[in-house]
C-alpha positions in Angstrom: 25.6 -4.4 -6.7 25.7 -0.8 -7.3 23.5 2.1 -6.0 23.4 3.7 -8.2 24.8 4.6 -12.5 29.1 4.2 -11.7 31.0 5.3 -14.5 33.5 4.6 -15.6 37.0 5.0 -13.3 34.4 6.6 -10.5 36.6 6.2 -7.2 33.8 4.1 -4.4 32.3 5.6 -1.6 30.4 4.1 1.5 26.6 4.3 0.0 28.0 3.5 -3.5 27.5 -0.1 -3.2 25.0 -2.2 -1.8 24.4 -5.9 -0.9 22.3 -7.9 -3.9 19.5 -9.0 -2.9 18.9 -12.6 -1.0 15.9 -13.9 -2.5 14.8 -17.5 -2.4 13.5 -19.9 -4.8 10.1 -18.7 -6.5 10.5 -14.8 -5.0 10.7 -12.3 -6.9 11.6 -8.7 -5.4 9.1 -5.8 -6.7 9.0 -2.4 -5.8 6.3 0.3 -6.1 5.3 3.7 -5.7 3.8 5.0 -2.9 2.1 8.8 -1.5 5.0 9.8 1.1 2.0 11.3 2.9 -0.6 8.6 2.7 1.9 5.5 2.7 4.8 6.2 4.3 4.4 9.4 6.9 7.7 8.9 8.4 6.7 5.8 10.4 7.7 2.7 7.7 10.8 1.9 7.7 13.2 -1.1 6.2 12.7 -3.8 7.9 8.8 -2.7 9.3 5.8 -5.7 9.0 3.8 -3.8 6.4 0.0 -4.8 5.7 -1.5 -2.3 2.4 -4.3 -0.6 0.9 -6.2 -0.1 -2.9 -8.6 2.1 -2.9 -10.5 1.4 -6.2 -13.6 3.8 -7.0 -16.6 2.1 -8.9 -16.3 1.0 -12.0 -19.3 0.2 -14.5 -22.1 -0.2 -11.9 -20.1 -1.2 -8.9 -19.3 0.0 -6.1 -16.2 1.6 -4.8 -14.1 -0.7 -2.2 -11.0 -0.4 -0.2 -9.0 -3.9 -0.9 -6.3 -5.5 1.4 -3.4 -6.4 -1.8 -1.4 -7.9 0.5 -0.8 -9.1 4.7 2.0 -8.5 7.0 4.8 -8.0 4.3 8.5 -7.0 5.4 9.5 -3.6 3.8 12.9 -4.1 2.0 13.8 -1.2 1.3 12.6 3.0 1.2 13.9 4.5 -2.2 14.4 8.2 -1.9 11.5 11.2 -2.1 10.5 11.8 -5.5 8.2 14.5 -7.6 5.8 12.4 -10.2 2.7 13.8 -12.1 -0.6 12.7 -10.9 -3.6 12.3 -13.5 -5.0 15.4 -13.0 -2.2 17.4 -13.8 -0.8 18.4 -10.3 2.6 16.9 -8.8 2.7 15.0 -5.6 5.6 13.0 -3.5 6.2 9.6 -4.2 9.1 7.1 -2.7 9.5 3.8 -3.9 9.8 0.8 -1.5 10.6 -2.8 -2.1 8.9 -5.3 -0.9 10.0 -9.4 -1.3 6.3 -11.4 -2.9 5.7 -15.5 -4.3 4.8 -14.8 -8.1 1.2 -14.4 -7.5 0.9 -12.0 -5.1 3.6 -9.5 -6.7 1.7 -9.9 -9.7 -1.5 -8.3 -7.8 0.5 -5.8 -6.3 1.0 -4.5 -9.5 -2.2 -4.4 -10.7 -3.3 -2.6 -7.6 0.1 0.1 -8.0 -1.7 0.6 -11.3 -4.7 0.5 -11.2 -6.1 1.7 -7.4 -6.8 5.3 -6.9 -4.6 5.5 -4.0 -2.1 2.3 -1.9 -1.6 2.9 2.4 0.7 0.7 3.9 -0.6 0.1 7.6 2.6 -1.0 10.0 1.6 -4.1 11.4 2.8 -3.9 14.8 5.8 -5.7 15.3 4.7 -8.5 18.0 1.9 -9.6 17.0 -0.1 -8.8 13.9 -3.6 -10.2 15.2 -6.6 -10.6 13.0 -6.4 -8.5 9.7 -10.7 -8.5 9.6 -11.7 -8.7 6.0 -10.3 -7.9 2.9 -12.0 -5.9 1.2 -15.2 -2.8 2.3 -17.2 -1.2 -0.4 -19.5 1.7 -0.6 -22.8 -0.6 0.1 -21.2 -1.5 3.4 -21.9 2.0 4.5 -26.0 2.5 3.3 -26.4 3.5 6.8 -24.1 6.4 7.1 -24.7 7.0 3.6 -29.0 7.6 4.1 -28.0 9.2 7.7 -26.1 12.0 6.5 -29.1 12.2 3.4 -31.8 13.1 5.8 -32.0 9.4 6.8 -32.5 8.3 10.0 -29.0 5.3 9.1 -30.2 4.1 12.9 -31.0 -0.2 11.3 -30.4 -3.3 12.8 -27.3 -2.6 15.2 -25.8 -6.1 15.0 -26.8 -5.9 10.4 -24.2 -3.3 10.7 -19.8 -4.0 10.0 -17.1 -2.1 11.6 -15.9 0.3 10.0 -11.7 0.4 10.0 -11.6 3.7 12.2 -14.2 1.5 15.2 -10.9 0.1 15.8 
């Protein structure tokens, strides 16, 4: 299969063709654009296993949330760095990343790519992914932190506080 557009009469060279996708019944191959800074950072490669997270702004009096969209999915391919204009008018570097998913998960990922403020990929240990934890953390989960920042004590009952993602 051609890796890019080939004009009639072009002489084929190494890298101009690639194997056809090896999808099994019911699978979908989907590529999403991920920020080069928050999603790739040079550590994730073809064959890596990742979790994909999306951050969503609060809407209609709801809470802002970070949600794990996909758990332990293999990266099939990572494309070339491209420039993309942001909603704010700036230009950012994005990379197309391709996955093989079931139809429902592909739909969820497409939704997240369109409506999430940012998508991030987290590299999963090749040895064992372990327990991925909660699927979502929302702004209400951090009330003690916000109270502390605004002058409150933030000293609520420790057993009630959820573990934040950076507490490892």
